[in-house]
C-alpha positions in Angstrom: 154.2 62.0 -106.4 152.9 62.5 -109.9 154.7 61.5 -113.1 156.1 64.9 -113.8 157.4 65.3 -110.2 158.8 61.8 -110.3 160.7 62.4 -113.6 162.0 65.6 -112.2 163.2 64.0 -109.0 164.9 61.2 -110.9 166.7 63.5 -113.1 167.8 65.8 -110.3 169.1 62.8 -108.6 171.2 61.9 -111.6 172.5 65.4 -111.8 173.3 65.6 -107.9 177.0 64.8 -108.6 177.3 67.6 -110.9 175.3 70.3 -108.9 178.5 71.4 -106.9 180.7 71.8 -109.9 178.0 73.6 -111.6 177.5 75.9 -108.7 181.2 77.0 -108.3 182.7 77.1 -111.8 182.0 79.8 -114.3 183.5 77.7 -117.3 183.2 78.8 -120.8 181.0 75.9 -121.8 178.3 77.3 -119.4 178.7 81.0 -120.1 175.7 80.9 -122.1 173.6 78.3 -119.9 170.4 79.2 -118.1 170.3 78.2 -114.4 167.4 76.8 -112.7 167.3 76.8 -108.8 164.9 74.5 -106.9 163.1 75.6 -103.8 165.3 73.3 -101.9 168.4 75.1 -103.1 169.7 72.8 -105.6 170.7 74.3 -109.0 170.9 72.8 -112.6 172.4 74.5 -115.6 170.8 74.3 -119.0 168.2 75.9 -121.1 164.7 77.1 -120.3 162.2 76.0 -122.9 159.0 77.5 -121.5 156.8 78.6 -118.6 153.2 77.9 -118.1 150.9 78.6 -115.2 151.7 75.2 -113.4 154.9 74.0 -115.0 158.3 74.7 -116.3 160.0 73.0 -119.2 163.8 73.0 -118.8 166.6 70.8 -120.5 169.7 70.4 -118.2 173.1 70.1 -119.8 173.5 66.7 -121.4 170.1 65.4 -120.2 166.6 65.3 -121.9 164.0 68.0 -121.3 162.0 67.9 -118.0 158.6 69.1 -117.2 158.7 70.3 -113.4 155.8 71.5 -111.5 156.0 75.3 -110.8 155.8 74.7 -107.1 159.2 73.0 -107.0 161.0 76.0 -108.6 162.5 78.8 -106.7 164.0 80.9 -109.6 165.0 80.6 -113.3 168.2 82.9 -114.1 168.7 83.5 -117.8 171.9 83.5 -119.6 173.9 86.7 -118.9 173.6 89.1 -122.0 175.8 91.9 -122.4 174.3 95.4 -122.3 177.3 97.1 -123.9 175.5 97.6 -127.2 172.3 98.9 -125.5 171.8 102.6 -125.2 171.9 103.6 -121.5 168.2 104.6 -120.5 167.7 108.3 -119.9 165.7 107.9 -116.8 165.5 105.4 -113.9 162.2 105.3 -111.8 162.1 104.1 -108.2 158.5 102.9 -107.4 156.9 101.8 -104.2 157.3 98.1 -102.9 161.1 98.2 -104.2 160.1 98.1 -107.9 162.0 100.0 -110.7 161.7 100.8 -114.3 164.3 102.2 -116.8 163.6 103.9 -119.8 162.7 107.6 -121.3 160.3 109.8 -119.5 157.7 111.0 -121.8 155.3 113.0 -119.7 153.9 113.5 -116.2 150.7 114.9 -115.4 148.7 114.8 -112.0 147.7 111.0 -112.2 150.3 109.2 -114.1 153.9 108.9 -115.3 154.5 108.0 -118.7 157.7 106.0 -119.8 159.0 104.7 -123.0 160.9 101.4 -122.3 162.5 98.6 -124.4 160.8 95.7 -122.9 157.0 96.8 -122.7 154.7 99.0 -124.3 152.4 101.9 -123.1 153.9 102.3 -119.8 151.7 104.4 -117.8 152.5 104.2 -114.0 150.3 105.9 -111.3 152.0 109.0 -110.2 151.0 108.1 -106.6 153.4 105.1 -106.8 156.3 106.7 -108.1 158.9 107.7 -105.5 161.9 108.9 -107.7 162.6 110.0 -111.2 166.4 110.0 -111.7 168.4 111.2 -114.9 171.1 108.9 -116.0 174.0 109.7 -118.4 176.6 112.5 -118.2 173.9 115.5 -118.4 173.0 114.6 -115.0 176.3 114.1 -113.6 176.4 110.4 -113.7 180.0 109.3 -114.3 179.2 105.3 -114.0 176.1 103.0 -114.0 176.4 99.3 -113.9 178.3 97.1 -113.7 178.2 95.6 -117.0 180.7 92.9 -118.1 183.1 95.1 -120.1 186.9 95.1 -120.5 186.8 98.6 -118.7 187.2 96.8 -115.3 190.7 95.6 -113.9 190.5 92.2 -112.1 193.4 90.9 -110.5 194.4 87.0 -110.6 194.7 84.9 -107.5 196.2 81.4 -107.3 193.9 78.5 -107.5 195.2 75.9 -104.8 193.5 72.9 -106.5 194.7 73.6 -110.2 197.8 75.6 -109.3 196.9 78.1 -112.0 195.8 81.7 -111.6 192.2 82.4 -111.9 190.5 85.9 -112.1 189.6 87.0 -108.5 186.1 88.2 -109.5 183.8 87.1 -112.2 180.7 88.6 -113.7 177.5 86.6 -113.3 173.7 87.4 -113.1 174.4 91.3 -113.1 176.8 91.1 -110.2 180.5 90.9 -109.7 181.3 88.1 -107.5 184.6 87.5 -105.7 186.3 84.2 -105.9 189.1 84.8 -103.5 191.4 87.5 -102.5 191.9 90.1 -105.3 191.2 93.6 -106.8 188.2 94.8 -108.7 188.4 98.4 -110.1 187.3 100.7 -112.6 188.4 104.3 -113.9 185.1 106.2 -113.7 186.6 109.8 -113.5 185.2 110.7 -109.9 184.3 114.1 -109.5 185.6 116.1 -106.4 182.1 115.7 -104.9 181.0 112.4 -105.4 178.3 109.9 -104.5 178.7 106.1 -104.7 175.8 103.8 -104.5 176.0 99.9 -104.6 174.5 96.8 -103.3 176.8 94.5 -101.3 175.8 90.7 -100.6 178.2 88.3 -98.9 178.6 84.6 -97.5 181.1 84.7 -94.5 182.2 87.8 -92.6 182.5 90.4 -95.3 186.1 91.7 -94.9 186.8 94.1 -97.6 188.3 97.4 -98.6 186.7 100.1 -100.8 189.2 102.7 -102.3 187.7 105.9 -103.7 189.7 108.6 -105.8 192.0 105.8 -106.5 195.0 106.8 -108.6 196.5 103.1 -108.8 193.8 100.8 -110.1 196.0 97.7 -109.6 197.4 97.7 -106.1 195.1 98.9 -103.1 198.2 99.2 -100.8 199.8 101.7 -103.3 196.7 103.8 -104.1 196.0 107.3 -102.5 192.5 108.7 -101.9 190.0 107.5 -99.3 189.8 103.8 -98.3 187.1 102.3 -96.4 187.5 99.2 -94.6 185.2 96.5 -93.2 186.4 94.1 -90.5 183.7 91.6 -91.0 181.9 92.4 -88.0 179.8 95.5 -88.9 182.5 98.0 -88.4 183.6 100.3 -91.1 186.7 102.4 -90.7 187.8 105.2 -92.8 191.5 105.1 -93.7 193.2 108.1 -95.5 196.1 106.9 -97.7 199.1 109.1 -97.4 201.4 110.1 -100.4 204.2 107.8 -98.8 203.8 104.0 -99.4 202.4 102.3 -96.5 201.3 105.6 -94.8 197.7 105.5 -93.5 195.6 107.3 -91.0 192.6 105.6 -89.5 190.0 107.7 -88.3 186.7 106.9 -86.2 184.6 103.8 -87.3 180.9 103.4 -88.2 178.7 100.6 -87.2 176.4 99.0 -89.6 174.0 96.8 -88.0 172.8 95.1 -91.2 176.5 93.5 -91.5 175.9 91.4 -88.3 172.4 90.2 -88.8 171.7 90.0 -92.6 173.6 89.1 -95.7 173.3 92.3 -97.7 172.9 96.2 -97.7 172.6 99.0 -99.9 175.7 101.4 -99.2 175.5 105.1 -100.1 178.8 107.1 -99.6 178.7 110.9 -100.2 182.3 112.4 -100.4 183.4 115.8 -100.6 187.2 115.4 -101.1 187.8 119.2 -101.4 186.8 119.6 -97.8 187.8 116.0 -96.5 184.5 115.1 -95.4 182.5 112.1 -96.0 179.0 110.5 -95.2 178.2 106.9 -94.8 174.6 105.6 -95.4 173.2 102.0 -95.1 169.9 101.3 -96.4 168.9 105.0 -96.3 170.1 105.5 -92.9 173.1 107.7 -91.7 175.7 105.7 -90.1 178.8 108.0 -89.9 179.8 111.4 -90.7 183.6 111.8 -91.3 185.1 115.4 -91.2 188.9 114.8 -91.0 189.5 112.6 -94.3 191.9 115.2 -95.7 192.2 116.6 -99.1 192.0 114.1 -102.1 190.9 116.1 -105.2 189.2 114.5 -108.1 190.6 110.9 -108.9 190.6 108.0 -111.3 188.1 105.6 -110.0 187.1 103.1 -107.3 188.5 99.8 -106.2 187.1 96.7 -104.2 189.5 94.5 -102.4 188.7 91.3 -100.7 190.9 90.0 -97.9 189.6 86.3 -97.4 189.6 83.3 -99.6 186.8 81.7 -98.0 184.4 84.8 -98.2 182.3 85.4 -101.1 181.2 88.9 -101.9 178.8 90.4 -104.7 178.8 94.0 -105.8 175.9 95.2 -108.1 173.9 98.2 -109.0 176.7 100.5 -108.8 176.3 104.2 -109.5 178.9 106.9 -109.3 177.6 110.4 -109.7 178.1 114.1 -108.9 176.8 115.4 -105.6 176.0 118.9 -104.5 178.0 118.6 -101.3 175.7 120.9 -99.5 173.5 118.5 -97.6 172.7 115.1 -97.0 169.2 115.4 -95.3 166.8 118.1 -96.0 166.8 120.4 -93.0 163.1 120.7 -93.3 160.5 118.5 -94.9 158.3 120.3 -97.5 154.7 119.8 -97.3 154.5 119.7 -101.2 154.1 116.3 -102.7 156.8 116.9 -105.4 160.2 118.2 -105.3 162.7 118.5 -107.9 166.6 118.8 -107.8 168.3 120.8 -110.5 171.6 120.0 -111.9 173.0 123.2 -110.4 171.9 122.1 -106.8 168.9 124.2 -106.6 165.7 122.7 -105.2 162.0 123.4 -105.9 158.9 121.8 -104.2 155.4 122.2 -105.6 152.1 120.2 -106.0 151.5 121.0 -109.7 154.8 120.1 -111.2 154.1 118.1 -114.6 156.3 117.2 -117.6 155.3 118.0 -121.1 157.2 117.9 -124.4 160.6 117.8 -122.8 159.8 120.8 -120.5 159.2 120.7 -116.7 156.4 123.1 -115.8 155.2 124.5 -112.5 153.7 127.5 -111.1 156.0 130.1 -109.1 154.6 133.4 -107.6 151.7 133.3 -109.9 153.7 132.9 -113.0 153.9 129.7 -115.2 157.5 128.4 -115.3 158.9 126.2 -117.9 162.6 124.7 -117.7 164.3 122.3 -120.2 164.5 118.9 -118.9 168.3 118.9 -119.5 168.6 120.9 -116.3 166.8 118.6 -114.0 168.8 115.9 -112.1 166.1 114.1 -110.0 162.4 114.3 -109.2 161.2 113.1 -105.7 157.8 112.3 -104.6 156.2 111.7 -101.0 154.0 108.5 -101.2 151.2 108.8 -98.9 149.5 105.4 -99.6 151.1 102.4 -101.0 149.2 100.3 -103.5 147.8 97.2 -101.6 149.4 94.1 -102.3 148.1 92.0 -105.2 147.6 88.4 -104.9 148.0 88.1 -108.8 151.9 89.0 -108.6 153.4 85.8 -107.3 156.7 86.3 -108.7 159.5 88.9 -109.4 160.7 89.6 -112.8 164.4 91.3 -113.5 164.6 93.1 -116.8 167.9 94.3 -118.5 169.5 97.3 -116.8 168.5 95.8 -113.4 164.7 96.7 -113.4 162.6 94.8 -110.8 158.8 94.3 -111.2 156.5 92.3 -109.3 154.6 90.3 -112.1 153.1 87.2 -112.9 154.3 85.2 -116.0 151.3 84.1 -118.2 153.2 82.4 -120.9 157.0 82.0 -121.9 158.1 80.2 -125.1 161.0 81.0 -127.5 159.5 84.0 -129.2 157.7 86.0 -126.4 157.0 86.3 -122.7 153.5 87.4 -121.7 153.3 88.8 -118.0 150.9 90.7 -115.9 151.9 93.6 -113.4 149.5 95.2 -111.0 151.0 98.4 -112.0 151.3 98.0 -115.7 148.7 95.3 -116.5 149.2 92.8 -119.2 152.4 93.4 -121.3 154.7 91.3 -123.8 158.5 91.1 -123.9 161.3 89.4 -125.7 163.1 86.6 -123.8 166.3 88.1 -124.2 165.0 91.3 -122.4 164.7 89.3 -119.1 167.6 88.5 -116.8 165.5 86.3 -114.5 162.2 85.2 -112.7 161.9 84.5 -109.0 159.0 82.7 -107.8 158.4 84.3 -104.5 156.0 87.1 -103.2 158.7 89.1 -101.6 161.5 90.7 -103.6 164.4 88.3 -103.5 167.9 89.0 -102.3 170.9 87.4 -103.7 171.8 84.1 -102.3 175.4 83.4 -102.3 175.3 80.1 -100.5 175.4 78.2 -103.8 178.5 80.2 -104.8 180.7 78.8 -102.0 183.6 76.5 -102.5 182.9 72.8 -101.6 185.9 72.7 -99.3 186.8 76.6 -98.4 190.1 77.5 -97.2 190.1 78.1 -93.7 191.7 81.2 -92.0 
């Protein structure tokens, strides 16, 4: 073991008694601390000083700074910084390989897509690597996109059996809402009568929870009307229609989500038509269940998450509530064209020659040149025929503000700038405060909640 490794190991031993405390308590003193996670699972709170090609400088809380070999580090999660004062990006682009970028679409020709972002310059992405371009904000029917740590969320309190005090049942950390026990998390997002709800769900221990949609009462799940979806923790998801009388509920057939029995995360996509009482549940892009007997609900206030177990930890992130055309969930026939456009009114058009110039979408239709203002567009989708080969240069994943993910290599990190290289975007520079975290892994990281479990969880 070299001197740097020995020094880092000794400091980690001295901090061993504190690691459990740091892992489970989101105290005010640590609210602005960075978090370093070693490859063996240990975590230390403190401040990131620099990253080089082979080492990291990190100063733990109350300790001198350490020089740690990069090979020992699994991830560095930067202090949670609010995005409330930032302008919501106009577009969100999903790329091949589970990468994503947010910003403003500047143009699109036959070979590239140009995007203006706040954390990099001259973003030109090969068009062949772009899967979806979505418009955010009210003009495209998006009612909520986040979550961000704002006071618009209602969070119930739960009794801490150790301190005998009432603590928040959910906290916001690293871009996710994390449950701390039994309790309610809800937001009024003005759900449209035909809505699409998308979110990432992570868990530790069986995820027994309830999601209420079109909730009128954002405080108590048992009193709220609307549609309720209940997970029993063993992969089954039931739809429960709340009646107008307190306690009245009608349970309809269940769907089975395989990911809830053999993984710890899933991307849910609910598409609801509350006018006709219909609903579709998708998990990781695959249709799981269609309900046709949910009853009439109408438009409603918002959505609510409720956890039933004290020893379960659930994380909710990348939440998006938007309008949905309600006419179909899967294209009845696959278009041979490489690009298709979904307009705000629900119409679709597919063509190979679609381009974007000067805030106008252009394509040929029946030997005529058509130009449509971009504010009528909701989404652009593309078939990816061949994905870019994996690059050996990108040995880490970087998460930026607004939840963007890019496979990139950190070349230099100091207090003023971060230099990084992406196989897609080349060499770029960003400010440290524009980055949420760096994960030193070749595969896109998934949220690990093992560190977040209480030391002695309450048994059922």
